C-alpha positions in Angstrom: -2.4 7.3 22.9 0.4 7.7 20.4 4.1 7.4 21.3 7.2 8.1 19.3 8.8 5.1 17.5 12.2 4.2 18.9 15.2 4.8 16.6 15.8 1.6 14.5 12.3 0.2 15.2 10.4 -1.4 12.3 6.8 -0.6 11.5 4.3 -0.8 8.6 1.9 1.9 7.3 -1.3 0.7 5.6 -3.3 2.6 3.1 -0.8 5.5 2.7 -0.5 6.5 -1.0 2.9 8.1 -0.5 4.2 4.8 0.9 3.4 2.7 -2.2 6.4 1.0 -3.7 6.8 -2.7 -2.9 4.8 -5.5 -4.6 1.6 -6.1 -2.8 1.2 -2.6 -1.6 -2.2 -1.0 -2.1 -4.2 2.2 -1.5 -8.0 2.6 -1.3 -9.2 6.1 -2.1 -12.8 6.0 -0.9 -13.5 9.5 -2.0 -12.5 8.8 -5.6 -13.8 5.3 -5.6 -10.4 3.8 -6.7 -8.0 1.2 -5.7 -4.3 1.5 -6.5 -2.1 -1.6 -6.3 1.5 -2.4 -6.9 1.4 -5.8 -8.7 3.1 -8.9 -7.3 5.8 -10.6 -9.4 4.1 -12.3 -12.4 0.8 -10.3 -12.1 -0.3 -8.1 -14.9 -1.8 -4.8 -13.9 -5.3 -5.0 -15.5 -5.8 -8.6 -16.6 -5.4 -10.2 -13.1 -8.1 -8.0 -11.5 -11.3 -9.9 -10.9 
């Protein structure tokens, strides 16, 4: 059952592409077989993926 969030309440959305923006955010697109991540400070986009 879903209820409306109270005004001023805090919440987190996971795996929502439109919500990407802060370091550490990520989105897994299973249909496309891709993972989109916003790098943490000091990380480089491609070279830190293992």
